[in-house]
C-alpha positions in Angstrom: 49.7 -6.2 -20.9 50.8 -9.0 -17.6 48.7 -11.3 -16.3 47.1 -9.6 -13.4 44.1 -7.5 -15.0 43.3 -10.4 -16.1 42.4 -12.0 -12.9 39.1 -11.6 -11.7 38.7 -10.2 -8.7 37.6 -12.0 -5.8 34.7 -9.4 -4.9 33.1 -10.0 -8.4 29.7 -11.5 -7.8 30.0 -13.8 -10.7 32.4 -15.1 -9.5 31.1 -15.9 -6.0 27.9 -17.7 -8.0 29.9 -19.7 -10.5 32.0 -21.1 -7.4 29.0 -21.3 -5.7 27.2 -23.2 -7.8 30.1 -25.7 -8.5 30.2 -26.4 -5.1 26.1 -27.8 -4.4 26.9 -29.6 -7.8 30.2 -31.3 -6.1 27.9 -31.8 -3.1 25.1 -33.6 -4.8 27.8 -35.7 -7.1 29.2 -36.5 -4.0 25.8 -36.9 -1.5 23.6 -37.5 -4.3 19.1 -36.2 -4.1 17.7 -36.1 -0.9 14.7 -38.4 0.6 11.2 -37.2 -0.8 10.4 -37.7 3.9 13.4 -34.7 3.4 11.8 -33.0 1.0 8.4 -33.2 2.1 9.2 -31.8 5.5 11.1 -28.3 4.1 7.9 -27.9 1.9 6.0 -28.7 5.2 8.3 -26.3 7.1 8.4 -23.9 3.9 4.6 -23.8 4.3 4.5 -22.3 8.1 7.2 -20.1 7.8 4.8 -18.2 5.1 1.2 -19.3 7.4 2.4 -18.5 10.6 3.0 -14.6 10.4 -0.3 -14.2 8.4 -2.1 -16.0 11.0 -0.7 -14.1 14.3 -1.1 -10.8 11.5 -4.9 -11.4 11.4 -5.0 -12.2 15.4 -3.3 -9.0 16.0 -5.3 -7.0 14.1 -9.0 -8.9 14.9 -7.4 -7.8 18.4 -7.0 -3.9 17.4 -10.5 -4.7 15.6 -12.2 -4.9 18.3 -10.8 -3.1 20.9 -11.8 0.0 18.7 -14.8 -1.1 17.2 -13.7 -1.0 12.8 -14.3 -3.1 10.9 -11.5 -4.8 8.7 -9.0 -1.9 9.8 -6.2 -2.8 11.0 -7.3 -6.8 10.7 -6.1 -6.0 6.5 -3.2 -4.3 6.7 -1.7 -6.6 9.2 -2.9 -9.6 7.0 -1.3 -8.1 4.5 2.8 -7.4 6.5 2.3 -10.9 7.5 1.9 -11.9 3.8 4.9 -10.1 3.1 7.1 -11.1 6.4 6.5 -14.7 5.3 7.3 -14.6 1.6 10.6 -12.9 2.7 11.5 -15.6 5.2 10.0 -18.1 2.4 12.5 -16.3 -0.1 15.5 -16.2 2.6 15.2 -19.8 4.5 15.4 -21.2 0.5 17.7 -18.7 -1.3 20.5 -17.8 1.1 20.4 -21.2 3.4 
């Protein structure tokens, strides 16, 4: 057996995650915690990321329901689609940034 066989592959997801966490920890040790105002701003942005697609879905759904006189036939599914899109966007914003 050679030493090259025991070397981890550069495409290994575990190795990537370990390096990412190591970099985050190094950055946290050098920079410290974020100020409370920055944390509150992030929470506010996160709320708007979720709420905005929901409101757009409701507005478009109500407009379609008024056009076709269909009760909440369009509003409910577009609200659900807005929730899904908002949660997906929030997830990406939190964990891929």
